[in-house]
N, C-alpha and C positions, 0 to 999 in steps of 0.2 A: 544659404551663406553661413559659414562658421564665424563666430566671433574670435577675438584674439585669445591666445593661450593664457592661462591664469598666471601670468608672470608679474614680476615687480614692474617691468616696463609698462605693461597694460594698465596696472593700478596707478602708475604715476605719469601717464601720458598726458600731454597737453590736450586741451579740448580740440576736437576736430568735428566738422559737420558730417553727418551721414551722407553718403553719396548713393543716389538711386541706381538700380540696375538699368542696363540698356534695354529698352522696350520697343524699339523701332529700328528700321534700317536707315543708316546714315552713311555719309561719305566722308573721307578724310584723305589727306596726302599719305599719312603714315598711321597705321594701327599698331600699337605696342601691346603685347599680351603679357601681363604681369606687372603689378604695382609694387614690386620690391625695388631694391637699389638699382639693379640693371635697367629695368624698365623706366623708372623715374629719371635716372641719369640720362638715358637715351632721349626720353621725351623732352627733358629740359634743354639739352644741347640742340635738339632739332628745333624747338620753339625759338631758341635764341638765334637760329638761322632764319627765322621767319616762316617756318613750315606749320602746317595745320596737323595737329596730332590728337589722337584719341587713345586713351589707355584703358584696357579692360582688365579687371581684377576679379578672380573667382570669389574671393572672400572680402577682407578689408585691406586697406592700404597697409603695407608692412606686415601682413599676416604671417608670412613664412619666416625664413632665416633672417631677413632684414630687420624684423622687429623682435627677434628672440636671441640674437647672438651675444657674445661676451662684450661687445662694444669697444673692441680694441682696434686701434689704427695701426695695423702691422703691414710693413712694406713687402714688396717683391711678390713671389709666387710660392706655392707649396713645395716646389722644387726650385732651388735657387740657381743663379747663373752658372755656377761651376758644373752642376748636373746638366743643365741645358746645353752647355758647351760640349760636354763629353758625349751627350746623346745626339745632338743635332748640329754641332759645329760652331765655330767661332762667330760666324756672321749672325746666326740666330741668337746667340748669347748677347752679342753686342746690341742687336736691335731690341730685344726684350729688356736688356739691362738699361737701355736709355729711357725706358718707360716704367722702370721698377718702382720709382718713388713718386710718380705722377698722381696716382690715385689719392694719396693723402693730401696733396696740394689742392686737388679738385674739391675735396671735402671742405677744407678750410676756406676756399674761395666761395663755395656755396653758402656756408654758414655766415660768412661776412656779408656777401652780396644780398642775400635774401633774409638776413636777420633771423636765422633759424635758432630757436632756443632749444639746445640739445646738450647742455652741460659739457661743452667741449673743453678738455683739459690737455695739457702738454706733458709728454714724457712716457717712455716705454722701457721695459726691462726684460732682457732674456737671461734666464738663470740656468746654471749648471749644477746638478746634484752630485756629480762625481768628479774626481780629478781628471778622468779620461774625457769628460764632457767639456772641461775647460779648454782643451785644444779645439773643440768645435766652435766655442765662442771666439777664440783667437782667429780662426779661419773665417768665421762669419764677419768679424770686424774688418779683416784685410780685404775680403771680397767686396763688401759694400763700399768701403773706401775707394776701391778700384773703380767702382761705378758711380762715384761722386758724393756719397753720403759722408760728410765730414762732421757729423754730430754725435759721434760714438766715443764711449770711454769704458774701459774695462777695469773692474774693481775686484780685488781678491777678498778672501774671507774676513780679513781684518778691517775692511772698509765698508763692506756692503750693507751693514745693518743700519746705516744712516739713510738708506733708501728703502729697505724692506727688512722688518725685524723678525728674522727667522734664522735658525741654525741649519736649515734644510739644504743650504746651497754652499758650494765651494767657491763660486765666483759669479759675478753678474756682468752683463754688457748693457750699459745704459745708452738709449737712443733718444736724444732730446728732440728729434723730429717725429717721434712716435706720439701716441696720445690715446685718448679714449673719449667716448661720447655715449649719450643715451640713444641707443640705436633706433628705437621706435619713434622717438621725437624727431630724429634726423629724417626718417622716411616721411613722417607726417608733414614736416616742414618743406621737404622737397615736393610733395604732392601739392601743397598750397602754392608753392612757387610755380609749378606747372600750370595751375589754374589761373594764377595772376597774369600769366603770359597768354591766356586764351586757350590753353589746352583743356581737354575734357577727360575726366576720370570717372569711370563707372565701376562701382563695387557690386558684388553679388552677380557678376556677369561671367561665369565660367565659359570658356570657349569650347565648343563641341566639335568644330571642324574648321579647316582652312582649305577653301577651294582655290586651286591654282588658276592663274590666268593673267592676262596683261594688267587687269585689275583683280586683285585677290578679294574673295568674299570670306570674311571671318564671321562665323555664325556662333551665336549664343542661344540660350534656351528661348529667349523672348525677343531677340533682336539680331542685328548683323551690322557689320561695318564693311563697306566697299572701299578698298584702299589701294593706292598706287604701290605702296610698300608695306610689308609686315615685318615686325621684329618679334621673335619668340624669345621671351625672357622669363621662363618659368622655373628654371633650375630644378631643385629636388622635387618640385610639385608638378612636373610636366605630365605625369601619368602616361596615358596612351595617346596623347594628342599627336605626337610625332614619334612613332616607334623607332625610327633610325637614330634619333637622339637618345631615347631611353635605353637603347641596346648598348651604348658606349659609355654609360655612366651608372652610378649606384647611389641611391639615397643612403645617408648615414645619419644616425641620431647622436646628438650631443646633449648633455644634461647640465643644467645651471641651477644654482640656489642663490637666494639673497637672505642674508641674516637680518636679525633685528638691527635697528640703528645702534651703532657702537658708541655714540657720544664722543667724549674726549679720548676713549680707548683707541680710536683710529690711529692716533700717533704712535701707539705701541704695536701697530700692525704694518701699515705702509706709510711711514712718516713723510715720504716724498710725494705721496698721492699719485704716483705713476701706476700704470697698468703693468702687470707681470705675467710672463709665461715661461715655463721651463723648456728645455730643449730635448726632452725625452721624446720617443716616438709617439707614445700615447700621452700627450702633455696635459698638464693642469694650467689653467689661466684664471686670473682674478684681478680685481680692481675695487676701488671704493666708489660708491654712487655719490650723488650730490648731497644726499642726506646721511652719508657716512655709514652705509651698510657695506658689508663685504659681499661682492658678487663673485662667486667661485664656480668655475665650470670645468668640465672634462668628461671622462667616462664614455668614450665613443662606442656606440652600438652599431655594428655593421648590419645594413639592411633596415635601419631605422625602426627597430622594434622598441616601443616605449617600455622602459623598466617599470616594474610595479612600484618600486619605492626609490624615487630619485634621491631623497635625502640619505637613505642608507648607502647608496652608491658613492655619493660625494663627500659626506661628512668625514669618513676616515682620512681622506687625503687632506681635507681642510684642516683637521685637528692635528695631523702629522706635520703639516707646514707651520701651523700656528697653535702650539699647545696652550698658549695663553687664552685661546678661545674655546677650550674644551667645554662642552655643554651649552655653547651659545645657541640661542633660539634661531630656528630657521623659519622665516615668515613666508617665503615663496620658494617653490620648486617647479621647474618646468623643463620641457624637452622640445627640441626642434630639429629639423632635418637640414643638412647641407648636402651638396652633390659632389661625390668623389669620382675622379677619372682614374683609369689605370696608370697613366703617366704622372698623375697628380698635377698636370698642367691644364689650364682652362681651354675649353673648346669654343672656337668662334668660326663663323663662316656663313655660307649661303646654302639653303635648301632648294632654291630656285633663283632666277635672276632678280626677283623682287621680294624674296623672303630671306631675312637674315636671322641669325641666332647667336646667343652667347650663353654658356653654361659651364658648370664643373669647376668652380673656383677652388674646390678641394680644401676648404678651411681658411682661405685667404680672401674671403668675399667682400669684406667691408671696403677695402681699398680697390681691389681689382674691378668690382662692379662699376665703380665710378669712372675708372679708366675705360672700361668696356663701353659705357654709354657714349663717351667722347669718340672712341674709335668707330662705333657703329654709325654715329651721326656724320662723321667725316666720310665714311664709305657711301652712305646714302646721298651725301652731297657731291659725290663724284671722285673723292680721293680715298682710295682703299689701300694706300701705300703702307700704312701702319697696321691696319687690321690684317693685311695679307700675311704679315709675319706670324700671326697666330693661326690663321687659316691654313698655312702650309705645314704646320706641325701635324704629324701623323696621329690619328685618333684610333685607339685600339679597343675592341670589345674585351670585357673581362673573361678570363679563362673559365670554362664551365658554363657559360651562358647564364641566364637568369636563375637556373636551378642551383648551380654550384658556386656562383660568384661570391655569395655571402660566406659560406663556410671556408672556402679557399682563402679569401682575403683575411678573414678573422684568424685563420691558422698562421698566416704570414705575420700578421700584426702581433700575435701572441709571442712569436719567436723574438721579434724586436723588443717587445715589452720585457721579456725575460732577460735579454741582454742588458737593458737599462737597469733593471733591478739588481743585477749582478755586477754592474759597473764595468762591463767589458765591451 
């Protein structure tokens, strides 16, 4: 069992009891594989239905992307409703659009209902670096307002510095319904909530196989769960457990740093204390922690190869955005994987009548995973009407298969990144 990445989040995590590995064969109504947000959200919704649930985690609760991400509550999907409508029709866009802001609501409900201490803060910002990108913000605002988000305001260069103190942007779109959290503490709090309702969570219990049948048998190294229903919620860390799922997705690495505490200088960086991301293809994202560190991320590595020097990758963008922080000490630097799909839309469905899955949030996992848990629980409870809208989306393998998917995707991303740098 691997411990948490050497991140700021792990260093500042709330105390959590160690959870032993599964060492016997047990039974449950539902076995959830993965104690990240997808698995924990699913388990919590099922337990609230009165079901018996066991969660198996290969490492520690929140070990993967759920405990390493930027901590930003960002709505919708990695492809927004206009792209969905163009590719899959108006009905699909309407159905997915009706759920686009639900994940954030679920997070806030969970934090309040279960008194989860995760530094929840309100407010998010989308930023445009070029004049051409201002049009994207205007279209973004109009699209989200069309689907019910009335919490948006656009500010030009003359006004934006009261929200974020940088000359890097031409305009910003402020979303008062966005926000940010300490992501690992959210996961730990959700795991505690699962256990408070009678659910069982086993760490250090990597699943080695899933044997199909009217009752599935989920095997670990030292134990097994015989379950009526199984939920595969592994995302970027699925490995070879289910080759059909791995073939239609690709792990990607993103890098994050946390500075030293800024003290009162934080007001000279993000006076609003909102989280921020730009709208470039390869975007930067950042926010302030509860103890006033700047947490700054970006630098996608296709294929999830860890860069040798994360700080060297991130610092130039950080200091370009905030010259006032040139030379600031970096106390933590870490990397983690998220799962990318070719369509950039999440993949949900069934591998068998009693085996469900959700994966491939493609960078929008904090909110979508919480929605996914609700949809999976609804389907297991007999109502798959909402999950079906995702299950009916076509899932494509990456061109070139496993051998060429990384270089071909990186080549395409490089083209879009060049266009962003040129402002075209």
